[in-house]
C-alpha positions in Angstrom: -57.4 43.1 -21.4 -55.7 46.4 -20.8 -52.0 46.8 -19.9 -52.2 50.5 -18.5 -49.6 51.8 -16.2 -47.3 48.8 -17.0 -44.8 50.7 -18.8 -44.6 53.2 -15.7 -44.4 50.5 -13.2 -41.6 48.6 -15.0 -39.7 52.0 -15.7 -39.9 52.7 -11.8 -38.4 49.2 -10.8 -35.7 49.4 -13.5 -34.8 52.9 -12.2 -34.8 51.7 -8.6 -32.5 48.5 -9.5 -30.2 50.7 -11.7 -30.0 53.9 -9.6 -30.5 52.9 -6.1 -29.8 49.1 -5.7 -27.1 48.4 -8.1 -24.4 51.1 -6.7 -24.9 49.8 -3.2 -24.4 46.2 -4.0 -21.5 46.8 -6.4 -20.0 48.6 -3.3 -20.4 45.4 -1.3 -19.0 43.1 -4.2 -15.8 45.2 -4.1 -15.4 44.3 -0.3 -16.1 40.7 -0.7 -12.9 38.9 0.6 -11.6 41.7 2.5 -12.9 40.4 5.9 -11.0 37.0 5.3 -7.8 38.7 3.6 -8.6 36.5 0.5 -7.6 37.3 -3.0 -9.8 34.4 -4.3 -13.1 34.7 -2.8 -14.1 37.4 -5.2 -12.9 35.2 -8.1 -15.3 32.5 -6.6 -18.0 34.8 -6.5 -17.5 36.0 -10.3 -18.2 32.6 -11.2 -21.6 32.6 -9.6 -25.0 33.2 -11.5 -25.7 35.9 -12.2 -22.3 37.4 -11.7 -20.6 35.0 -14.0 -19.3 36.5 -17.2 -20.7 36.0 -20.8 -19.2 37.4 -23.8 -20.3 40.4 -25.9 -18.1 40.4 -28.9 -14.8 41.4 -27.6 -16.1 42.5 -24.1 -16.9 40.4 -21.2 -20.0 41.4 -18.9 -21.8 39.6 -16.1 -25.2 38.1 -16.8 -26.6 40.7 -14.7 -25.2 43.5 -16.5 -26.3 41.8 -19.6 -29.9 42.0 -18.5 -29.5 45.5 -17.5 -28.3 46.5 -21.0 -31.1 44.4 -22.6 -33.8 46.0 -20.3 -32.8 49.4 -21.4 -32.7 48.4 -25.1 -36.2 47.2 -24.9 -37.4 50.5 -23.4 -36.4 52.0 -26.4 -39.6 50.4 -28.1 -41.9 52.6 -25.7 -40.0 55.8 -26.7 -40.6 55.1 -30.4 -43.8 53.4 -31.1 -44.5 52.3 -34.6 -47.2 50.8 -36.5 -47.6 47.2 -36.8 -45.9 45.7 -39.6 -47.7 44.1 -42.7 -51.0 45.4 -41.3 -51.0 43.0 -38.4 -53.7 44.0 -35.8 -54.2 42.1 -32.7 -53.9 42.2 -29.1 -50.3 41.0 -28.8 -48.9 42.9 -31.7 -50.6 46.1 -30.5 -49.3 45.7 -27.0 -46.1 44.1 -27.9 -44.0 46.9 -26.6 -45.5 46.9 -23.2 -45.3 42.9 -23.1 -41.4 43.0 -23.9 -40.8 45.5 -21.1 -42.9 43.5 -18.7 -41.0 40.2 -19.4 -37.7 41.9 -19.3 -38.4 43.8 -16.2 -39.6 40.5 -14.6 -36.6 38.7 -15.6 -34.2 41.5 -14.4 -35.9 41.5 -11.0 -35.8 37.8 -10.7 -32.0 37.7 -11.4 -31.7 40.8 -9.4 -32.9 38.8 -6.2 -30.7 35.7 -6.9 -28.0 38.3 -7.5 -28.7 39.9 -4.0 -28.8 36.5 -2.4 -25.2 35.6 -3.5 -24.3 39.0 -2.4 -25.7 38.5 1.0 -24.2 35.0 1.0 -20.7 36.1 0.4 -20.9 38.9 2.9 -22.6 36.7 5.4 -21.4 34.1 7.9 -18.0 32.6 7.5 -19.3 29.0 8.1 -22.3 29.4 5.4 -19.6 30.9 2.7 -17.2 28.2 3.5 -19.8 25.3 3.3 -21.1 26.8 0.0 -17.5 26.9 -1.5 -16.9 23.4 -0.5 -20.0 22.3 -2.2 -19.0 24.2 -5.4 -15.4 22.7 -5.2 -17.0 19.1 -5.0 -19.3 19.8 -8.0 -16.8 21.1 -10.6 -14.4 19.7 -12.8 -11.0 19.1 -10.7 -8.9 20.6 -13.7 -11.2 23.6 -14.3 -10.1 27.3 -13.0 -13.3 27.5 -10.9 -12.2 24.4 -9.1 -8.9 26.0 -8.5 -10.2 29.2 -7.3 -12.5 27.5 -4.8 -9.4 25.5 -3.3 -7.4 28.8 -3.1 -10.4 30.5 -1.2 -10.7 27.6 1.3 -6.9 27.8 2.0 -7.7 31.5 2.5 -10.6 30.7 5.1 -7.8 28.2 6.9 -5.5 31.0 7.3 -8.3 33.4 8.7 -9.4 30.8 11.1 -5.9 30.3 12.5 -5.5 34.2 12.6 -8.6 35.0 14.3 -8.9 31.8 16.2 -12.4 31.1 14.9 -13.1 27.5 16.3 -16.6 27.6 14.4 -14.6 26.9 11.0 -12.3 24.0 12.5 -14.6 21.0 12.1 -15.7 22.1 8.6 -11.9 22.6 7.4 -10.8 19.3 9.1 -13.6 17.3 7.4 -12.8 19.0 4.0 -9.1 18.6 4.0 -9.4 14.8 5.5 -11.6 14.0 2.4 -9.5 15.9 0.1 -6.3 14.2 1.1 -7.8 10.8 1.3 -9.4 11.0 -2.2 -6.0 12.2 -3.7 -4.2 9.4 -2.2 -6.9 6.8 -2.9 -7.1 7.8 -6.7 -3.3 8.1 -6.9 -1.2 5.6 -9.0 0.4 3.4 -6.3 3.5 2.7 -8.4 4.3 6.5 -8.9 5.6 8.8 -6.0 2.8 11.3 -4.9 3.1 14.8 -5.5 0.1 16.9 -4.2 -1.3 20.0 -5.7 1.0 23.0 -5.1 -1.9 24.9 -3.3 -2.1 22.2 -0.8 1.8 22.4 0.0 1.5 26.2 0.1 -1.4 26.0 2.6 0.5 23.5 4.8 3.7 25.9 4.7 1.8 28.9 5.8 0.1 27.2 8.6 3.5 26.1 10.0 4.8 29.5 9.6 1.9 31.0 11.4 1.4 28.6 14.1 5.2 28.7 14.9 4.9 32.3 16.0 1.6 32.4 18.0 -0.2 30.8 20.6 -3.0 28.6 19.5 -5.1 27.5 22.4 -8.4 26.8 20.3 -7.5 25.2 17.0 -5.5 22.4 18.2 -6.8 20.0 15.8 -5.9 21.8 12.7 -2.5 22.8 14.5 -1.9 18.9 15.0 -2.7 17.7 11.2 -0.6 20.9 9.8 2.4 20.4 11.8 2.7 16.5 12.5 2.7 15.8 8.8 -0.6 13.9 9.0 -2.0 15.4 5.9 1.0 14.8 3.9 1.9 11.5 5.0 -1.7 10.1 5.3 -3.6 8.8 8.2 -5.3 5.8 6.0 -3.8 2.5 4.9 -2.8 3.2 1.5 0.8 2.2 0.6 2.3 5.3 -1.3 5.8 6.3 -1.6 6.7 9.6 -0.3 7.9 12.0 -3.2 10.9 14.1 -2.9 8.5 17.2 -3.4 6.8 15.9 -0.3 10.0 15.8 1.5 11.2 19.2 0.4 7.8 20.6 1.9 8.2 18.6 5.1 11.7 20.1 5.4 10.3 23.7 4.9 7.8 23.1 7.5 10.3 21.9 10.0 12.6 24.9 9.2 9.5 27.1 10.5 8.7 25.3 13.5 12.1 23.9 14.9 12.3 26.7 17.2 9.1 25.7 18.7 9.5 22.5 21.0 5.7 21.7 21.3 5.4 21.5 17.4 8.4 19.6 16.9 7.3 17.1 19.4 4.0 16.7 17.6 5.9 16.1 14.3 8.1 13.4 15.8 5.4 11.6 17.7 3.5 11.2 14.1 6.8 10.3 12.5 7.5 7.6 15.1 3.9 6.1 14.2 4.3 6.4 10.4 7.7 4.6 10.5 6.5 1.9 12.9 3.3 0.9 10.9 3.4 2.1 7.5 7.2 1.5 6.7 7.9 -1.6 8.6 10.2 -4.1 7.1 8.6 -6.7 4.6 9.1 -10.2 5.8 10.7 -12.5 2.9 8.4 -14.7 1.2 9.9 -17.9 0.0 9.0 -20.4 -2.9 9.2 -24.3 -3.0 12.7 -24.0 -3.4 13.2 -21.6 -0.7 14.1 -18.8 -2.9 12.9 -15.3 -2.0 10.2 -14.2 -4.3 9.8 -10.6 -2.9 13.2 -9.3 -3.1 12.6 -6.2 -5.2 9.9 -5.1 -2.9 11.9 -5.6 0.1 14.9 -3.4 -1.3 12.3 -0.8 -2.2 11.0 -0.5 1.2 14.6 -0.4 2.6 15.2 2.3 0.4 12.1 4.1 1.6 13.0 3.6 5.3 16.6 4.9 4.8 15.2 8.3 3.2 12.8 8.8 6.0 15.4 7.9 8.6 17.8 10.5 6.7 15.2 13.1 7.0 15.0 12.7 10.8 18.6 12.5 11.3 18.9 15.8 9.5 16.2 17.3 11.9 18.4 16.2 14.9 21.2 18.1 13.2 19.0 21.3 12.8 17.9 21.0 16.4 21.6 20.6 17.6 22.5 23.7 15.4 19.6 25.9 16.8 20.6 24.8 20.5 17.3 23.3 20.8 18.6 21.0 23.6 15.4 20.3 25.4 13.8 19.4 22.1 16.7 17.2 21.3 16.4 15.3 24.7 12.6 14.7 24.1 13.3 13.1 20.6 16.3 10.9 22.1 13.8 9.6 24.9 10.4 9.6 23.0 8.9 6.1 22.8 5.2 4.7 22.4 5.8 1.1 23.8 7.1 -0.7 26.8 9.6 -1.8 26.9 10.7 1.2 25.2 11.6 1.3 21.4 13.2 3.9 19.4 12.5 3.1 15.7 13.9 6.5 14.6 17.1 6.1 16.4 20.0 3.7 15.7 19.9 0.2 17.8 23.5 -0.7 17.3 26.8 0.8 16.6 26.7 -0.6 13.2 23.8 1.8 12.6 25.6 4.6 14.1 28.7 4.5 11.9 26.8 3.7 8.8 24.9 7.1 9.2 28.0 9.0 10.2 29.4 7.6 6.9 26.6 8.8 5.0 26.5 12.2 6.0 30.3 12.6 6.4 30.9 11.4 2.7 28.8 14.1 0.8 30.1 12.9 -2.6 27.7 9.8 -2.5 24.7 12.2 -1.9 22.8 13.6 -4.9 22.1 16.2 -4.4 24.2 17.2 -1.6 22.8 17.4 2.2 23.1 21.1 2.2 20.6 21.4 -0.6 18.2 18.8 0.6 18.1 20.2 4.1 18.7 24.1 4.5 19.9 25.4 7.9 19.4 28.9 8.9 22.4 31.2 7.7 24.4 28.3 6.2 23.7 29.5 2.6 27.2 30.4 1.9 29.3 28.0 -0.5 32.4 28.9 1.4 30.6 26.8 4.6 28.6 24.5 2.5 29.7 21.5 4.4 28.5 22.8 7.7 25.1 21.3 7.2 27.0 17.8 7.0 28.9 18.8 10.0 26.3 19.5 12.2 24.2 16.2 11.4 27.4 14.3 12.0 27.6 15.9 15.4 24.0 14.7 16.1 25.1 11.1 15.1 27.9 11.4 17.7 25.4 12.4 20.2 23.6 9.1 19.1 26.8 7.2 19.7 27.0 8.6 23.4 23.2 7.7 23.9 24.0 4.1 23.0 26.1 3.8 26.5 23.0 4.9 28.2 20.6 2.5 26.9 19.6 -0.6 29.0 18.9 -4.1 27.8 15.2 -5.3 27.6 16.1 -8.3 25.4 18.9 -10.8 25.6 19.9 -10.3 22.1 20.3 -6.5 22.6 23.9 -5.3 22.5 24.1 -1.6 22.2 27.9 -1.0 22.7 29.3 -3.9 20.8 31.7 -2.9 18.0 29.9 -2.4 14.6 29.6 -5.4 12.2 32.5 -5.0 9.8 32.3 -5.4 6.0 33.9 -7.8 4.1 35.1 -5.1 1.5 38.5 -3.7 2.2 37.6 -0.3 0.6 34.7 0.1 2.9 36.9 -0.7 5.9 39.4 1.8 4.8 36.5 4.5 4.3 35.5 3.7 7.8 39.1 4.1 9.1 39.3 7.4 7.2 36.3 9.1 9.0 37.4 8.0 12.5 39.6 11.3 13.2 36.8 13.3 12.3 34.4 11.3 14.4 36.7 11.6 17.3 37.1 15.4 16.7 33.4 15.9 16.9 33.2 13.5 20.0 35.8 15.7 21.8 33.9 18.9 20.7 30.7 17.6 22.2 32.5 16.7 25.4 33.4 20.1 25.8 29.8 21.5 25.6 28.8 21.4 29.1 25.4 23.0 28.4 24.4 20.3 26.0 25.5 17.4 28.3 23.9 18.7 31.1 20.4 19.3 29.4 20.7 15.7 27.8 21.7 14.3 31.0 25.0 12.9 29.7 27.2 14.5 32.0 28.1 11.6 34.1 27.8 9.1 31.1 30.5 10.9 29.3 33.0 10.2 31.9 32.9 6.5 31.6 36.3 5.1 30.2 34.4 2.8 28.0 33.1 5.5 26.0 36.5 6.9 25.1 38.3 3.4 24.6 35.6 2.4 22.3 36.9 4.8 19.5 40.7 3.5 20.2 39.7 -0.1 20.1 37.5 0.4 16.9 40.8 1.8 15.2 42.7 -1.0 16.1 40.1 -3.5 15.3 39.6 -2.1 11.8 43.4 -2.1 11.2 43.4 -5.9 12.2 40.3 -6.5 10.0 41.9 -4.8 7.2 45.2 -6.8 7.5 43.2 -9.8 7.9 41.1 -9.4 4.8 44.1 -8.3 2.7 46.1 -11.5 3.6 43.2 -13.9 3.3 41.2 -12.6 0.4 41.6 -14.8 -2.5 42.6 -13.3 -5.8 39.9 -12.4 -8.1 39.7 -14.9 -11.1 37.8 -12.1 -13.0 40.8 -9.6 -12.6 43.4 -12.2 -13.3 41.3 -13.2 -16.7 41.2 -9.3 -17.6 44.9 -9.0 -17.0 45.5 -11.9 -18.9 43.4 -10.9 -21.8 44.7 -7.4 -21.8 48.3 -8.3 -21.6 47.9 -10.7 -24.6 46.4 -7.9 -26.5 49.0 -5.3 -25.8 52.1 -7.7 -26.3 50.8 -9.7 -29.4 49.9 -6.2 -31.1 53.5 -4.9 -30.3 55.1 -7.6 -31.8 52.6 -7.9 -34.7 53.5 -4.3 -35.5 56.9 -5.3 -36.8 55.8 -8.4 -38.7 56.6 -6.9 -42.0 60.5 -6.6 -41.2 60.6 -10.3 -40.5 61.1 -13.4 -43.0 59.2 -16.7 -42.2 62.1 -19.0 -42.3 65.3 -19.0 -40.2 68.5 -19.3 -42.5 70.7 -22.0 -41.8 73.8 -19.7 -41.8 72.9 -17.5 -39.1 75.2 -14.9 -37.3 75.5 -16.4 -33.8 77.6 -13.4 -32.7 74.8 -10.9 -33.4 71.5 -11.7 -31.6 69.1 -9.5 -30.2 67.0 -11.0 -27.3 63.7 -9.5 -26.1 62.4 -10.9 -22.7 59.4 -10.4 -20.4 59.8 -9.4 -16.6 58.6 -9.6 -13.2 57.4 -7.1 -10.7 55.5 -6.5 -7.6 52.1 -5.2 -7.2 49.9 -4.4 -4.4 47.6 -7.3 -3.8 44.7 -5.1 -3.6 45.1 -4.5 -7.5 44.0 -8.1 -7.8 41.3 -8.8 -5.5 37.5 -7.9 -5.2 36.0 -5.4 -2.6 39.2 -3.4 -2.3 40.4 0.0 -3.4 40.4 -0.4 -7.3 43.7 0.3 -9.2 43.7 2.3 -12.3 44.9 0.3 -15.4 46.2 -2.5 -13.2 45.4 -4.7 -16.2 47.5 -2.9 -18.6 50.3 -0.8 -17.1 52.9 -3.5 -16.9 52.2 -5.0 -20.4 52.1 -1.5 -21.8 55.5 -0.7 -20.2 57.0 -3.9 -21.7 55.7 -3.2 -25.0 56.9 0.2 -24.9 60.3 0.1 -23.4 61.3 -3.5 -24.5 59.6 -4.5 -27.7 59.4 -1.3 -29.4 62.8 -0.3 -28.4 64.9 -3.2 -28.9 63.4 -4.5 -32.1 64.2 -1.3 -34.4 67.6 -1.0 -32.4 68.6 -4.4 -33.7 69.2 -3.0 -37.1 71.6 -0.9 -35.6 73.6 -3.8 -34.3 73.3 -5.6 -37.7 74.5 -3.0 -39.9 77.6 -3.5 -42.2 78.2 0.0 -43.0 76.8 3.5 -42.3 76.8 7.0 -43.9 75.7 10.6 -42.5 73.9 12.5 -45.3 71.4 15.6 -45.1 68.0 15.9 -46.5 69.4 17.5 -49.7 71.2 14.5 -50.9 69.7 11.6 -49.2 67.5 10.6 -51.9 70.6 10.5 -54.2 72.6 8.5 -51.5 69.8 5.8 -51.4 69.8 5.6 -55.3 73.3 5.0 -55.3 73.2 2.3 -52.7 70.8 0.5 -54.6 72.8 0.7 -57.7 71.7 -1.9 -60.4 69.9 -4.2 -57.9 66.1 -5.1 -58.8 64.2 -2.6 -57.2 61.6 -5.1 -56.1 64.3 -6.9 -53.9 65.2 -3.8 -52.0 63.6 -2.4 -48.8 64.2 0.9 -47.1 63.4 0.9 -43.3 63.0 4.3 -41.7 62.9 4.7 -37.9 61.6 7.7 -36.2 61.5 9.9 -39.4 60.5 13.6 -39.3 57.6 14.5 -41.3 59.5 16.5 -44.2 61.9 13.4 -44.5 59.0 11.2 -44.4 57.2 12.9 -47.3 60.2 12.9 -49.4 60.9 9.2 -49.0 57.4 8.2 -49.7 57.5 10.6 -52.8 60.8 8.9 -54.3 60.5 5.3 -52.9 56.8 4.6 -51.8 56.5 1.0 -53.1 59.4 -0.4 -50.9 59.5 2.1 -48.0 58.8 0.9 -44.6 58.5 3.2 -41.7 58.9 2.0 -37.9 58.6 3.5 -34.7 61.1 3.3 -31.7 60.7 4.3 -28.2 64.6 4.8 -28.0 66.0 8.2 -28.6 67.5 7.5 -32.3 65.8 9.7 -34.7 66.1 10.1 -38.7 67.8 6.9 -39.3 67.3 4.7 -42.4 68.5 1.2 -43.4 68.6 0.1 -47.1 69.0 -3.6 -47.7 67.8 -6.7 -49.7 64.6 -8.2 -48.4 66.5 -11.5 -48.1 68.7 -10.1 -45.4 65.8 -9.1 -43.2 65.8 -11.0 -39.8 64.0 -14.1 -38.5 62.4 -13.8 -35.1 61.9 -16.9 -32.9 59.6 -17.3 -29.7 61.2 -19.5 -27.0 59.6 -21.4 -24.2 60.6 -21.1 -20.6 62.1 -23.9 -19.2 59.9 -26.4 -17.2 61.7 -25.6 -14.0 60.6 -21.9 -14.5 57.3 -22.6 -15.5 56.7 -24.6 -12.6 58.4 -22.3 -10.0 56.7 -19.1 -11.3 53.3 -21.0 -12.0 53.3 -19.8 -15.4 50.2 -20.0 -17.6 50.5 -19.9 -21.4 48.0 -17.3 -22.8 49.4 -17.1 -26.5 51.1 -20.1 -28.0 52.1 -18.3 -31.3 54.5 -16.1 -29.3 54.9 -18.3 -26.3 53.5 -15.6 -23.9 53.2 -16.6 -20.4 51.9 -15.1 -17.3 51.2 -15.7 -13.7 50.1 -13.9 -10.6 51.3 -15.2 -7.3 50.0 -14.3 -4.0 53.0 -13.7 -1.9 51.1 -13.5 1.5 50.3 -17.4 1.3 52.3 -19.6 3.0 53.2 -22.0 0.1 54.9 -18.9 -1.7 57.1 -18.0 1.2 60.2 -18.7 -0.5 59.3 -16.3 -3.4 58.4 -13.9 -0.6 62.1 -14.1 0.9 63.6 -13.7 -2.5 61.7 -10.3 -2.6 62.7 -9.5 1.0 59.2 -8.4 1.9 58.0 -7.9 5.6 55.0 -9.8 6.8 52.9 -6.5 6.9 53.2 -6.2 3.3 50.6 -7.7 1.1 52.0 -8.2 -2.5 51.7 -10.3 -5.5 54.4 -11.3 -8.1 53.1 -10.3 -11.5 55.2 -12.1 -14.2 54.9 -11.6 -18.0 57.3 -14.1 -19.7 58.2 -14.1 -23.2 61.4 -14.7 -24.9 61.9 -13.6 -28.4 65.3 -13.8 -30.5 66.2 -11.9 -33.8 68.4 -13.6 -35.8 70.5 -12.3 -38.8 72.2 -13.9 -41.7 75.9 -14.2 -41.3 76.3 -13.0 -44.8 74.3 -9.8 -45.2 74.9 -6.2 -46.4 72.8 -3.4 -44.4 73.5 0.2 -45.0 72.6 2.7 -42.3 71.9 6.2 -43.2 71.9 8.9 -40.7 70.6 12.3 -41.7 72.2 15.3 -40.1 70.7 17.9 -38.0 71.9 21.4 -37.3 70.9 20.9 -33.7 72.8 17.9 -33.1 76.7 17.1 -33.5 77.0 13.8 -35.5 80.3 14.1 -37.1 81.3 14.7 -40.6 78.9 14.2 -43.4 79.8 11.9 -46.3 79.7 12.8 -49.9 77.2 10.6 -52.1 80.4 9.3 -53.9 81.8 7.7 -50.6 78.8 5.4 -50.6 79.5 1.5 -51.6 76.5 0.2 -53.2 74.8 -3.2 -52.1 75.9 -6.0 -54.3 
């Protein structure tokens, strides 16, 4: 069998491929994607066989290039013919070079035609390319780079379709995106928020941006799905919570289209259906004990509904800010049922003022509204509350709208006063925002263009509209006063007050336990006694009721005052009253003076009490008298005062009970029997406490409580005692003439 002319034929084919066809096709490849303005179509082509890359050491080449290199290498065997090795002599060995060239050229030619078909495919009809890429996307791993390039390329075809108004691609794209979004939603964990791939968010954003600036007569189906939010919200029956990422993307879309009334109407119509059928309220499910078993699900659904409504209230604010009054009128009157229903708008005044308060009080919102909902040219921190302001103005328009609604059912009442909270602080917050509400209301009444286009010019002239706000203010005041007077005192707050008072007062007395003896001396000095007593004070009733403005430290401020200004003042000061003699020394001779005062008395029987001693004196006393040195703190203005006495002369403290008449009159409650500590909190707004209220001369408009902390401690001193007081002189204070150490009369 002869292989004559095989080499010449193969070389001619290789030359034609390499020298003629290859450069032309390379030029075609370089233009792939230009027609569709796609940066990713060429990436998809580079993953096709034989354009896909393989590694040759550190270099990457396409499969077709590799076959070219291999074919050229095999041609070397034709140039350098060699004798068969090992003396082999048969037809295959003798014609091995020609056979290799034939096989390599055949492979190269086959791969060339495959490659040529792929080049023709990617330079051919858009519908054919798109279907091929969609098929490739469906058959590759979802996390692979190839899959990502395919999705990006399909998105580029979508942009091309909108740009060129090519309706031939519309059906293919619609089917692809429908199946893609449906698959993502179906496979998603329903317990988690759904975040779509970033390329899908980007695709929808670009479509909204492009569609808002051009007429789109041929591709209404793509326009509807991109603008209305169907792709992101879903048109299936999956119950999936909308993620914050999706809300952010929806707002970016709205930001692009809000000046295009037709597109905003598409979005509002779809939102209407989504809220009605997918975010409907969940009915309670009861068990055999008539307890609701699905409370958590119902609360979660209410949060989802509020988040969805918040978004659409912000949309209303954006339309008002952008003076899109015709679009605003459309959403205020849009309904899909008879009689008309408006699920995306408030039905009662309670809802109106609730939403006004939400947008007015931006401290409750995290993140703030102007970060969630960007308005054009309102990105300056100096005017950051302008976003809230425009949304609040939209809510005021909804307030005016309530007076235009007609009843369809007997239970409907669009203009009745809002349902008031039973929490005083919420009523106060509502009252606080009314001046701002009225200001925005007047501002809107002056906007004749807005009122004309909304059809509210005659409506705003109704006297009932103006009287509503005035009546609301008066009603809130009455409701607050009613709650303040009738709300019972909180048992929990009273208990906290009693516990805190007991802790503060008992600890204050305990601090001085070391200076009191345990038994009362029979021969006490009746002329020198120190009485330490509690007190009464008026508090705002709101401090001791639930659901009112909280009062900081309501449980500790009074007890802390008594501990600081009574107990810690009068106990140390009682030593000044009980002293028998006093001397003025200085820091240089105080130690000698103390030693002289003790003379020959047993050191274990002596105690040195120091009150408000400076650090240098304190260190000096600790160094010399540490074992019988006792330092006290006093809230009075005395400073650097020492008392030297025998321990047997220390005072005795007794805790007296209040008399029964006071206990009954003041409703005193014993909270610490060791120190006979009593407390009471009396609501002076109750009729039975009118006599106490009259004693305080309180008007009927005031809501006060009488707070009593009752204790009566008496410090007793022995009649026969010796207590030496040493004052330490200061160069900054006139204290008289200093004594000499020899002037000191020692203890006996």
